[in-house]
Structure formats: C-alpha cells, structure tokens
Phi, psi and omega in degrees: 000138183273148172304314183300333176284333185263329184307319175303327181288327183288324177294313180298322178295320178292312183296325179298326176266018172084012177266178182233162179296327178299323184283327173303307180302319177296326177297311184296317181294324179297320184287327190247338182085005177289146165283168176305316178303312182291329175297311181296325176294320172299321178296309182302319180296345186059043179298142173274160190302320177301309179299314181308314181281328179294324187265000181305126189300322187200092181295127186292124177302335176289349184290344175296341181286348192278117182236158172128194190244132179228122182057037178077005179239135182290126185296321187290352180250359179290116183283314179297113184313313180297312185298315175314303184302313179302311182298324177293324176291318175303314188288329171294324179289323178295320176299319177301311182292338183272003171095003181299143178294145178303315185304320181292311185299318179274017170055049179265000000 
C-alpha cells in the first residue's frame, strides 16, 4: 500500500480533532528525516510504505520511545520492521488526534 493512499486519512483524522495537516507533516518529518519537499515527492510518487521507510533519510532514534497499543497490538512488540514503523506513525497520529502537545508527541 502506498503512503499517499493512507496520508489523507491521517490528515482527516487530525483535522476532525482540530489539528492541522502541517502537524501531520511535522510528525512524519520527525519520524523519517524527510524534508517537506522530499515528503511531498514521496506522496506524489505513490511510494509504498516499505520503500518510504527504507529510503527515509534518517529514522529518528527517539522513535524507540513510542510505546502503546495500535489496533490491539503493542507497537514495541512488533517484530516485522516495516510494520513496526507504520505502527509508530499510526501511534503518533493517534496521539495528535487525542490532543497531545507536539513536544510530547515528538518525545522532546
């Protein structure tokens, strides 16, 4: 599945709770190291999740601090690397939609 297919759902989920597309983009950039321009390029290319994470300029080492449950599964226990990265992103978007402060979401 491509990142571009899921991305609008992330934005919609955030906006329904009074958050912004810019905040969604900030989270993705923090997690992956992509610049805004690189992120938009990946979305335009319809890059699949595996390639998106494999080509990420710098996966944030602080992502290991992301804990909790997404879709009934503890993110820190997911063995498959790509699925774990996807669930890290899902968890961060969930935290955004729940109203958490950006500093907390970005593990500052």
